[in-house]
MARROTOR-706392 format. One record per residue (C-alpha): residue in one letter; x, y, z. Coordinates in steps of 0.2 Angstrom, whole numbers, plus 5000, padded with zeros to 4 digits. Layout:
aXYZ;...
//
This chain:
x491650594929;x493550584931;x494650664918;x496250574912;x497350664924;x496250624939;x496150444934;x498050424933;x498350494950;x496950384958;x497650234950;x499350274957;x498650304974;x497850134974;x499650054973;x499950064992;x499750185007;x501550255005;x501250304987;x499550374992;x500350485006;x501750534994;x500550594981;x499450684993;x500950774999;x501350854982;x500851024977;x499851064961;x501451084950;x502250924957;x500550834954;x500550894936;x502350844933;x501950664940;x500450654928;x501450704913;x502850574918;x501550434919;x500650484903;x502250504893;x503350364900;x501850244901;x502450064907;x504250124909;x503750234923;x503850174941;x503350294955;x504250184968;x505950214958;x505650404955;x506850524964;x505350614972;x504650454980;x506350394985;x506750564994;x505050565002;x505350395009;x507050445015;x506350595024;x504950495032;x506250365038;x507350505045;x505850585054;x505350425062;x507150385067;x507350555075;x505650545084;x506250375091;x507850445098;
//
């Protein structure tokens, strides 16, 4: 049976593959911070607008861009 933290993370992972990959790239402290943010901010939290996710996407884009050059 999932605890509430696992449920929060699994619901976020179901959003889309980019979110899933981002969450799976987090270390345990970052995952705990994400869980707290979701729990405390509730409906006002958006992972897609979070600084960590935005930076993850920028880094991913830059890695793909450099790979293609």
